[in-house]
C-alpha positions as a Markdown table, in Angstrom:
| # | Residue | x | y | z |
|---|---|---|---|---|
| 1 | Met | -77.7 | 234.2 | 71.2 |
| 2 | Ser | -74.6 | 234.9 | 73.1 |
| 3 | Glu | -71.5 | 232.8 | 72.6 |
| 4 | Tyr | -69.0 | 232.1 | 75.4 |
| 5 | Cys | -65.5 | 230.7 | 75.4 |
| 6 | Asn | -64.3 | 227.9 | 77.6 |
| 7 | Lys | -62.5 | 230.4 | 79.9 |
| 8 | Cys | -65.6 | 232.5 | 80.9 |
| 9 | Ser | -68.7 | 230.4 | 80.1 |
| 10 | Pro | -71.3 | 230.8 | 82.9 |
| 11 | Phe | -72.6 | 227.4 | 82.1 |
| 12 | Lys | -70.8 | 224.5 | 83.8 |
| 13 | Asn | -68.6 | 222.7 | 81.2 |
| 14 | Gln | -70.6 | 224.1 | 78.3 |
| 15 | His | -69.2 | 226.6 | 75.9 |
| 16 | Asp | -69.5 | 227.7 | 72.3 |
| 17 | Ile | -65.8 | 228.6 | 71.6 |
| 18 | Asp | -63.1 | 226.1 | 72.6 |
| 19 | Leu | -59.8 | 228.1 | 72.8 |
| 20 | Val | -57.7 | 224.9 | 73.2 |
| 21 | Lys | -59.2 | 223.3 | 70.1 |
| 22 | Ile | -58.7 | 226.5 | 68.1 |
| 23 | Ala | -55.0 | 226.9 | 69.2 |
| 24 | Leu | -54.2 | 223.2 | 68.5 |
| 25 | Lys | -55.6 | 223.4 | 64.9 |
| 26 | Leu | -53.9 | 226.7 | 64.0 |
| 27 | Lys | -51.1 | 226.7 | 61.6 |
| 28 | Lys | -48.2 | 229.0 | 62.1 |
| 29 | Gly | -48.9 | 232.5 | 60.8 |
| 30 | Tyr | -52.7 | 232.2 | 61.0 |
| 31 | Ser | -55.5 | 233.3 | 63.3 |
| 32 | Thr | -59.1 | 232.4 | 63.9 |
| 33 | Asn | -61.6 | 235.2 | 64.7 |
| 34 | Phe | -64.6 | 234.9 | 66.9 |
| 35 | Ile | -66.6 | 237.1 | 69.4 |
| 36 | Cys | -66.9 | 235.9 | 73.0 |
| 37 | Glu | -69.6 | 237.9 | 74.7 |
| 38 | Gly | -68.3 | 237.1 | 78.2 |
| 39 | Cys | -64.7 | 238.2 | 78.2 |
| 40 | Asn | -64.3 | 240.2 | 74.9 |
| 41 | Asn | -61.8 | 237.7 | 73.4 |
| 42 | Arg | -61.8 | 238.2 | 69.6 |
| 43 | Ala | -59.1 | 235.9 | 68.1 |
| 44 | Val | -56.4 | 233.4 | 68.6 |
| 45 | Tyr | -53.2 | 234.0 | 66.6 |
| 46 | Lys | -50.1 | 231.8 | 66.1 |
| 47 | Asp | -47.1 | 233.6 | 64.9 |
| 48 | Asp | -44.4 | 232.2 | 62.6 |
| 49 | Gln | -42.4 | 230.8 | 65.6 |
| 50 | Gly | -45.5 | 229.0 | 67.0 |
| 51 | Leu | -46.1 | 231.5 | 69.8 |
| 52 | Leu | -49.8 | 232.0 | 70.7 |
| 53 | Tyr | -51.5 | 235.3 | 71.2 |
| 54 | Leu | -55.0 | 236.1 | 72.4 |
| 55 | Ala | -56.6 | 239.2 | 70.8 |
| 56 | Lys | -58.9 | 241.0 | 73.2 |
| 57 | Ser | -61.1 | 244.1 | 72.8 |
| 58 | Val | -60.1 | 246.7 | 75.3 |
| 59 | Lys | -61.9 | 250.1 | 75.2 |
| 60 | Gly | -62.7 | 249.5 | 71.6 |
| 61 | Glu | -59.1 | 248.7 | 70.6 |
| 62 | Ile | -57.8 | 245.2 | 69.8 |
| 63 | Glu | -54.8 | 244.2 | 71.9 |
| 64 | Leu | -52.6 | 241.1 | 71.5 |
| 65 | His | -51.6 | 239.2 | 74.6 |
| 66 | Leu | -48.9 | 236.5 | 74.5 |
| 67 | Thr | -50.3 | 233.4 | 76.0 |
| 68 | Thr | -49.9 | 229.6 | 76.3 |
| 69 | Ile | -52.2 | 226.7 | 75.6 |
| 70 | Glu | -52.3 | 226.0 | 79.3 |
| 71 | Gln | -53.8 | 229.4 | 80.0 |
| 72 | Phe | -56.7 | 228.4 | 77.7 |
| 73 | Met | -57.7 | 225.6 | 79.9 |
């Protein structure tokens, strides 16, 4: 069964992967991996300074994109 994050879920207010919850629980220097079937998100990473990054699969390569918790909503 496909899993979708809260940013792209085609089902109103229902999602399998909550990016906000993941980001809030992450400790500095750690990441959480997952596979979102809708938007190719692959992980959330928090660096040693507390900055958040979203890992996306783009043409078979993983790219890190600097993001904020507000962008996960």
